[in-house]
C-alpha positions in Angstrom: -5.8 25.3 -11.9 -5.8 22.5 -14.8 -4.9 19.1 -13.9 -1.9 17.5 -15.8 -3.5 14.4 -17.5 -0.3 13.7 -19.6 0.9 10.1 -20.0 4.0 11.2 -18.1 2.1 12.7 -15.4 0.0 9.7 -15.1 2.9 7.0 -15.2 4.4 9.0 -12.2 1.1 8.9 -10.2 1.1 5.3 -10.9 4.7 4.7 -9.8 3.8 6.3 -6.4 0.7 4.2 -5.7 1.6 1.3 -3.4 1.9 -1.9 -5.1 1.3 -4.6 -2.6 1.6 -7.6 -5.0 0.1 -10.8 -4.0 2.0 -14.2 -4.4 0.8 -16.4 -7.5 1.4 -19.5 -5.5 0.3 -20.2 -1.8 3.4 -20.5 0.4 2.3 -21.3 3.9 4.9 -21.2 6.8 5.8 -24.7 8.2 5.0 -25.6 11.6 8.2 -25.5 14.0 10.3 -28.8 13.6 9.5 -30.9 16.7 13.0 -31.2 17.7 12.0 -32.0 21.2 10.8 -35.5 20.2 14.3 -36.6 19.3 16.2 -38.4 22.1 18.7 -36.0 24.0 21.7 -37.7 22.2 20.2 -36.5 18.7 18.5 -33.3 20.1 21.4 -31.8 21.7 23.6 -32.2 18.7 20.9 -31.0 16.2 20.3 -27.8 18.2 24.2 -27.3 18.7 24.9 -27.5 15.0 21.8 -25.4 13.9 22.9 -22.8 16.3 26.6 -22.6 15.1 26.0 -23.5 11.4 22.8 -21.4 11.3 21.0 -23.5 9.0 17.5 -24.4 8.9 16.9 -26.6 11.9 14.5 -29.4 9.8 17.7 -29.6 7.5 20.1 -30.1 10.2 17.5 -32.8 11.9 17.3 -34.7 8.5 21.1 -34.7 8.1 21.6 -36.0 11.5 18.5 -38.7 11.1 20.4 -39.7 7.8 23.6 -40.4 9.6 21.5 -42.5 12.3 19.9 -44.5 9.7 23.2 -45.3 8.0 24.7 -46.4 11.1 21.6 -48.6 12.4 20.7 -50.2 8.9 23.3 -52.5 9.0 22.4 -54.7 11.8 18.8 -53.6 12.8 15.4 -53.9 11.3 12.0 -53.4 12.6 8.7 -55.5 13.1 5.6 -53.9 13.1 3.6 -57.0 13.8 4.1 -60.8 13.4 4.3 -60.6 9.6 5.1 -57.0 8.8 8.9 -56.6 8.8 11.1 -54.0 6.9 14.4 -52.3 7.1 15.2 -49.3 9.5 16.7 -47.5 6.5 15.0 -43.9 5.9 15.2 -41.4 2.7 15.4 -38.2 3.5 15.0 -35.1 0.8 15.5 -31.4 1.5 14.2 -28.9 -1.0 16.1 -25.7 -0.8 18.1 -23.4 -2.7 21.9 -23.8 -3.0 23.6 -22.0 -0.1 21.9 -23.6 2.8 25.0 -25.1 4.1 23.9 -28.6 3.7 27.4 -29.9 2.9 28.7 -28.1 6.0 26.1 -30.0 8.2 26.6 -33.3 6.7 30.3 -33.1 7.3 29.8 -32.7 10.9 27.2 -35.5 11.4 28.9 -37.9 8.7 32.5 -37.5 10.2 32.3 -41.0 11.8 31.1 -42.8 8.6 34.1 -40.8 6.6 36.6 -41.9 9.4 35.2 -45.7 9.0 35.5 -45.4 5.1 39.0 -44.3 5.5 39.8 -47.2 7.9 38.0 -49.5 5.4 40.1 -48.3 2.5 43.3 -48.9 4.5 42.2 -52.3 4.9 41.4 -52.9 1.4 44.8 -52.0 0.7 46.4 -54.1 3.4 44.5 -57.2 1.9 45.4 -56.5 -1.5 49.2 -56.1 -0.7 48.9 -59.3 1.3 47.4 -61.0 -1.6 50.0 -59.7 -4.2 52.7 -61.1 -1.8 50.8 -64.4 -1.6 50.6 -64.6 -5.2 54.3 -63.7 -5.9 55.5 -66.4 -3.4 53.4 -69.0 -5.1 54.5 -68.1 -8.7 58.1 -68.1 -7.3 57.5 -71.6 -6.0 56.3 -73.0 -9.3 53.0 -72.7 -8.6 52.7 -75.7 -6.1 50.0 -75.8 -3.7 47.0 -74.2 -3.5 46.3 -70.9 -5.5 46.0 -68.1 -2.9 42.6 -67.0 -2.4 41.3 -63.6 -3.5 41.4 -60.9 -1.0 38.0 -60.2 0.9 35.8 -57.6 -0.3 36.1 -55.0 2.6 32.8 -53.3 3.3 32.2 -49.8 2.2 29.0 -47.6 2.5 29.1 -44.1 1.6 28.1 -43.1 -1.9 27.5 -39.8 -3.7 25.9 -39.0 -7.1 26.3 -42.5 -8.5 24.2 -43.6 -11.5 21.8 -46.2 -11.0 24.4 -48.8 -12.6 27.2 -47.8 -10.3 25.1 -48.1 -7.2 23.8 -51.7 -8.4 27.5 -52.6 -8.9 28.3 -51.3 -5.5 25.4 -53.2 -3.8 26.4 -56.5 -5.8 29.6 -56.3 -3.8 28.2 -55.1 -0.5 24.4 -54.7 -0.1 24.5 -51.7 2.2 24.8 -47.9 1.2 24.4 -44.4 2.3 23.8 -42.0 -0.5 24.5 -38.4 0.7 24.5 -35.6 -1.6 24.1 -31.9 -1.4 23.5 -31.6 -5.2 20.8 -34.1 -5.8 20.4 -32.5 -9.0 23.0 -34.8 -10.5 21.0 -37.6 -9.4 17.6 -36.2 -10.5 18.8 -34.4 -13.6 21.7 -36.5 -14.9 21.5 -39.2 -17.5 20.3 -42.0 -15.0 16.9 -39.7 -14.9 16.2 -38.8 -18.3 12.5 -39.7 -19.2 13.6 -43.0 -20.9 15.5 -44.4 -18.0 13.4 -42.7 -15.2 10.9 -45.6 -14.7 13.6 -48.2 -14.4 15.8 -46.1 -12.1 13.0 -44.9 -9.8 12.1 -48.7 -9.5 15.6 -49.6 -8.6 15.4 -46.9 -5.7 12.2 -47.9 -4.6 13.3 -51.6 -4.4 16.4 -50.3 -2.1 14.0 -48.6 0.1 11.7 -51.9 0.2 15.2 -53.8 1.4 15.4 -55.8 -2.1 15.4 -58.0 -4.1 16.9 -56.3 -6.9 17.2 -58.3 -10.0 18.8 -56.9 -13.1 19.4 -58.3 -16.6 21.6 -56.7 -19.1 22.8 -57.6 -22.4 26.4 -58.2 -22.4 26.6 -58.1 -18.5 24.7 -60.9 -17.4 22.2 -61.2 -14.5 22.5 -59.3 -11.0 20.6 -60.7 -8.3 20.8 -59.0 -4.8 18.6 -60.8 -2.4 18.5 -58.2 0.2 19.8 -54.7 0.5 19.8 -51.6 2.9 20.0 -48.1 1.9 19.8 -44.7 3.4 19.4 -41.3 1.3 20.2 -37.8 2.4 19.4 -35.4 -0.2 19.1 -31.9 -1.2 17.3 -30.6 -4.3 16.9 -27.2 -5.7 13.2 -26.3 -6.3 13.8 -25.6 -10.0 15.5 -28.9 -10.4 12.5 -30.9 -9.0 10.1 -29.2 -11.0 12.0 -29.7 -14.2 12.3 -33.4 -13.2 8.6 -33.8 -12.4 7.8 -32.1 -15.8 10.5 -34.3 -17.6 9.0 -37.5 -16.2 5.2 -36.2 -16.6 4.5 -36.8 -13.1 5.9 -40.4 -12.9 8.0 -39.9 -9.8 4.7 -39.6 -7.9 3.0 -42.2 -9.8 5.1 -45.0 -9.1 5.8 -44.0 -5.4 9.3 -42.6 -5.6 8.6 -39.5 -3.5 6.2 -41.3 -1.3 9.1 -43.1 0.5 11.0 -39.9 1.0 10.6 -37.8 4.3 10.6 -34.2 2.5 11.0 -30.8 4.0 11.1 -27.5 2.3 12.3 -25.0 5.2 12.5 -21.4 4.9 15.8 -20.1 4.2 18.2 -18.5 6.9 20.4 -16.9 4.0 20.5 -13.1 4.9 20.4 -13.7 8.8 23.5 -15.8 9.3 26.0 -13.2 10.8 29.3 -14.2 11.9 29.7 -16.6 14.8 32.9 -17.5 16.6 33.1 -21.4 16.7 32.2 -22.8 20.1 35.1 -23.8 22.3 33.4 -27.2 22.6 30.9 -29.0 20.7 30.3 -31.8 23.3 26.6 -32.8 22.0 27.9 -33.2 18.5 31.0 -35.2 19.7 28.8 -37.6 21.9 26.4 -38.2 18.8 29.6 -38.9 16.4 31.0 -41.4 19.2 27.6 -43.3 19.4 27.7 -43.5 15.2 31.2 -44.7 15.3 30.2 -47.6 17.9 27.4 -48.7 15.9 29.6 -48.8 12.8 31.9 -51.2 14.2 29.1 -53.9 14.5 29.6 -55.8 11.5 26.8 -56.9 9.1 25.6 -60.5 9.5 24.5 -62.7 6.5 22.7 -66.1 6.6 23.9 -69.3 4.5 22.1 -67.9 1.5 24.4 -64.7 1.5 21.1 -62.5 2.7 21.3 -59.8 5.2 20.5 -61.4 8.8 20.5 -58.6 11.4 18.4 -58.1 14.6 14.7 -57.4 14.0 13.5 -54.9 16.9 9.9 -55.3 17.8 7.4 -53.0 19.4 6.2 -53.6 22.8 2.3 -54.4 23.4 1.9 -50.7 24.4 4.0 -49.4 21.7 2.1 -51.6 19.1 -1.3 -50.0 20.1 0.0 -46.4 19.7 1.4 -47.5 16.3 -1.9 -48.9 15.2 -3.7 -45.9 16.2 -1.4 -43.8 14.4 -1.8 -46.2 11.1 -5.6 -45.9 11.4 -5.6 -42.1 11.9 -3.5 -41.6 8.5 -5.7 -44.1 6.7 -8.8 -42.1 7.7 -7.3 -38.7 6.8 -6.4 -40.1 3.2 -10.2 -40.5 2.2 -12.3 -37.8 0.6 -11.3 -34.2 1.0 -9.5 -34.9 4.3 -6.0 -33.5 5.5 -3.8 -36.1 3.5 -6.2 -36.6 0.3 -3.5 -34.8 -1.9 -0.6 -36.8 -0.8 -2.2 -40.3 -0.7 1.1 -42.1 -2.1 3.1 -40.4 0.6 0.5 -41.1 3.3 0.3 -44.7 2.6 3.9 -45.2 3.6 3.7 -43.1 6.8 3.1 -45.9 9.2 5.9 -47.9 8.0 8.1 -44.8 7.9 7.0 -44.2 11.7 8.1 -47.5 12.6 11.5 -47.0 10.9 12.0 -43.8 12.6 11.2 -45.3 15.8 13.7 -48.2 15.2 16.3 -45.7 14.6 15.7 -43.5 17.6 15.4 -46.6 19.9 18.6 -48.3 18.5 20.7 -45.2 18.8 19.5 -44.2 22.1 19.6 -47.6 23.9 21.6 -50.1 22.2 24.4 -50.1 24.7 21.8 -51.3 27.2 21.1 -54.5 25.3 18.4 -55.2 22.5 15.0 -54.4 23.8 11.4 -53.9 22.3 10.5 -50.3 21.0 8.6 -48.4 23.9 5.2 -46.5 23.5 7.1 -43.2 24.4 9.6 -44.0 21.3 7.0 -44.8 18.8 4.9 -41.8 20.0 7.6 -39.6 19.3 8.3 -41.3 16.0 4.6 -40.6 15.1 4.8 -37.0 16.1 7.9 -36.6 13.7 6.1 -38.4 10.8 3.0 -36.1 11.3 5.4 -33.2 10.8 6.8 -34.5 7.6 3.1 -35.4 6.3 2.2 -31.9 7.1 5.3 -30.6 5.2 4.4 -32.7 2.3 1.0 -31.5 2.2 2.3 -27.8 2.2 4.9 -28.4 -0.4 2.0 -30.2 -2.7 -0.2 -27.2 -2.2 2.7 -25.0 -3.6 3.6 -26.9 -6.5 0.0 -28.4 -7.6 -1.1 -25.3 -9.6 -3.4 -24.7 -12.5 -2.3 -24.1 -15.9 -3.6 -20.6 -15.6 -0.9 -19.8 -13.0 1.7 -21.7 -14.9 0.9 -19.2 -17.9 1.0 -16.3 -15.6 4.5 -17.4 -14.4 5.6 -17.7 -17.9 4.4 -14.3 -18.9 5.8 -12.5 -15.8 9.1 -14.2 -16.3 9.3 -13.1 -19.9 7.9 -9.4 -18.8 10.7 -9.1 -16.0 13.4 -10.2 -18.5 12.3 -7.5 -20.8 12.4 -4.9 -18.4 16.0 -6.0 -17.2 17.1 -6.1 -20.9 15.3 -2.6 -22.2 14.3 -0.9 -19.0 13.3 2.3 -21.0 11.2 0.8 -23.5 7.4 0.7 -23.1 5.7 -2.9 -23.1 2.2 -3.3 -24.6 -0.1 -5.9 -24.8 0.3 -6.2 -28.9 4.2 -6.6 -28.2 3.4 -9.7 -25.9 1.1 -11.3 -28.6 3.9 -10.6 -31.2 7.2 -11.2 -29.0 6.1 -13.0 -25.8 6.1 -16.6 -24.7 5.4 -18.7 -27.8 3.3 -21.3 -25.5 0.9 -18.3 -24.8 0.2 -17.1 -28.1 -3.1 -17.6 -29.7 -6.4 -17.9 -27.8 -6.9 -16.1 -24.6 -4.0 -17.4 -22.7 -2.3 -14.2 -22.9 -5.3 -12.1 -21.7 -6.3 -14.6 -18.9 -2.4 -14.4 -17.6 -2.8 -10.6 -17.5 -6.1 -10.6 -15.8 -4.6 -12.7 -13.1 -1.3 -10.9 -12.6 -3.5 -7.7 -12.5 -5.7 -9.0 -9.9 -3.0 -10.1 -7.8 -1.4 -6.4 -8.1 1.7 -8.0 -9.7 1.2 -5.7 -13.0 -0.7 -2.9 -14.2 -2.5 -2.4 -17.6 -3.2 1.2 -18.7 -4.7 2.6 -21.5 -4.5 6.5 -22.7 -6.9 8.7 -24.6 -6.3 9.1 -28.0 -4.0 5.8 -27.8 -5.2 2.4 -28.5 -2.2 0.5 -27.0 -2.5 -0.9 -23.6 0.6 -0.5 -21.6 1.9 -2.8 -18.8 3.7 -1.9 -15.8 5.3 -4.6 -13.6 5.8 -4.1 -9.9 9.2 -3.4 -8.6 8.9 -6.3 -6.1 8.0 -8.9 -8.8 11.1 -7.7 -11.1 13.3 -8.3 -7.9 11.9 -11.7 -7.4 12.9 -12.6 -11.0 16.4 -11.1 -10.6 
């Protein structure tokens, strides 16, 4: 019986072969978030919210710790030794697609801050009304006596997608801020993060993390000097926005240490698994968390005679200091050569300080009602365990984004191929067509051939020639087309 060797029969045979495409980039699964290392008052709330909202646990923990940092940073800082002192403020960055419910989680953990802000706005209006009445009485009295003083500035903390200028203006009035946003693309992709402004604005955020000072001079605006500041960040950013930002700034963010200050996570999505759940009758753990945040917010910021923040500096006890030193040296050794943290030197260089900040936040939040005491060894040990997780996460994310030009070219070609399939699903695609109409960046030289070879090796495309036809035809794996849909 003759064998059908026609192109139609061959195409049908190829379609029936299993594809099993391999990923272009390596995406390792993260280790489980060490939620057990959080104090019970934080851990129980995180687990309760994660169970109800069905959001990634690491993202939920970051939202909770952002609220803790915002509440603690006003009055407390941390001392690593006799000379190394710094804020307790933390910067969190979650890399995730839209729809992971960060806004919902933030609302739950940040509710005490929103309530505090509402009270502060009410107070501000009360002072302004009293000032208007006093001014009116002074005017009616022929301006006799001293002119009424201006109303005091009532503290406010929560910020959203401020520009750098708006954030400095806020800090000039009250030097404490909590920037919380589920759409951090506005920060990373807005006018404030255009290439020409990136270095200045990223430098400003570095100064905020460092605790100040901030010194800015603008033509027509004069000079702004803020000796000490405190700032918490809890941001979410979509991977493509981060990639465009890094490309736009030519790697500047890593170069000046902007991302080094962030505790980053890129959790697997829970979308597609979140079946409806009835709300729990009681969220007692979350309520206990919110009450603790509210109590900490009642402690006013203290200032010295020079107008600088003058809060309590929490120290490590002797055992805790030994644990912290061991962690510091462990990370330092793992930065060298080709060791575990050699690809994230900038992030690892801030790890010991971030661990101390985490420990201060955990310690104060868990024990402040019992009086101010030194940070214990068990608390710093838990903080170091959390920091190791964030370091591993940075390594994992870095390995998935630090790709070769060959991989990037393959991705550009694959995107073009999939778009062509969607637009003209019945039209064949040939190698010559790619040379003529494909991505402009790949035309000329061997870039198209190299990209096709890589995609073929990974079983993402098939390149086939037929007897009597000089053209080479390309078929794309259905799974790959779905990835780009």
